C-alpha positions as CSV (number, residue, x, y, z in Angstrom):
1,X,-16.0,4.8,-14.2
2,X,-14.0,4.0,-11.3
3,X,-10.3,3.0,-11.1
4,X,-10.0,0.1,-13.6
5,X,-6.1,-0.1,-13.8
6,X,-2.9,0.4,-12.1
7,X,-1.7,4.1,-11.9
8,X,1.8,5.1,-10.5
9,X,2.9,8.7,-9.8
10,X,5.4,10.7,-7.8
11,X,4.2,12.6,-4.9
12,X,5.7,14.2,-1.5
13,X,4.5,13.3,1.6
14,X,2.4,16.1,3.4
15,X,1.7,16.7,7.0
16,X,-0.3,14.0,9.1
17,X,1.0,11.3,6.8
18,X,-1.1,12.4,3.7
19,X,-0.5,12.1,0.1
20,X,-2.4,13.9,-2.6
21,X,-4.0,12.2,-5.7
22,X,-3.2,14.2,-8.7
23,X,-6.6,16.0,-10.3
24,X,-5.9,14.4,-13.5
25,X,-6.0,11.0,-12.3
26,X,-9.0,11.6,-10.3
27,X,-11.0,13.3,-13.2
28,X,-9.6,10.5,-15.6
29,X,-11.3,7.8,-13.6
30,X,-13.9,9.9,-11.7
31,X,-12.5,8.5,-8.5
32,X,-14.9,8.7,-5.6
33,X,-14.2,8.6,-1.9
34,X,-16.2,5.5,-1.4
35,X,-14.1,3.2,-3.9
36,X,-11.5,0.7,-2.0
37,X,-8.0,1.3,-3.2
38,X,-4.8,-0.8,-3.0
39,X,-2.0,1.5,-2.4
40,X,1.7,1.0,-2.6
41,X,4.2,3.3,-1.6
42,X,8.0,3.4,-1.9
43,X,10.3,6.3,-0.5
44,X,12.7,7.5,-3.5
45,X,16.4,7.1,-2.4
46,X,15.3,4.9,0.4
47,X,15.2,1.6,-1.7
48,X,13.6,-0.5,1.5
49,X,11.0,-2.0,-0.9
50,X,7.2,-1.6,-1.7
51,X,4.8,-1.3,1.2
52,X,1.2,-2.0,0.3
53,X,-2.1,-1.3,2.2
54,X,-5.8,-0.9,1.7
55,X,-7.6,2.5,2.0
56,X,-10.0,4.9,0.5
57,X,-9.5,8.3,-0.6
58,X,-10.8,11.3,0.9
59,X,-13.3,13.7,-0.4
60,X,-10.1,16.4,-0.9
61,X,-8.4,13.7,-2.8
62,X,-5.7,12.8,-0.2
63,X,-4.7,9.2,1.1
64,X,-3.4,8.7,4.6
65,X,-0.4,6.5,4.9
66,X,-0.8,4.5,8.0
67,X,2.1,5.0,10.7
68,X,2.8,1.2,10.6
69,X,4.0,1.5,6.9
70,X,6.0,4.7,7.5
71,X,7.7,3.0,10.4
72,X,9.4,0.6,7.9
73,X,11.1,3.4,6.1
74,X,12.4,5.3,9.2
75,X,12.5,5.3,12.9
76,X,11.0,8.7,13.4
77,X,8.0,9.6,11.5
78,X,8.6,13.5,12.2
79,X,11.5,13.7,9.7
80,X,9.6,12.2,6.5
81,X,7.4,15.0,6.0
82,X,8.4,16.5,2.6
83,X,10.2,13.3,1.3
84,X,9.4,12.2,-2.1
85,X,7.8,9.0,-2.8
86,X,6.5,6.8,-5.8
87,X,2.8,5.7,-5.4
88,X,0.9,3.3,-7.2
89,X,-3.2,2.8,-7.1
90,X,-5.0,-0.3,-8.0
91,X,-8.5,-1.4,-7.5
92,X,-9.0,-3.5,-4.3
């Protein structure tokens, strides 16, 4: 059963602009790496608005956030690692 509804969670930005999808969400929806997802991100405390993009999850359950999306939140991408952000996942 692939992802069929909108799911929201809070995560931290990891190295190389990656975000981990929690195991409970992956297990609940049997999320596979071939399913296209509409992902929305908004940094907590920045309040610059939601940015949406389409992607697929990697086999290890991570999503890579494009550098263009991160550039809307900060001029330098180096300082964003470890920042807290809200993530929404929807079926594409």
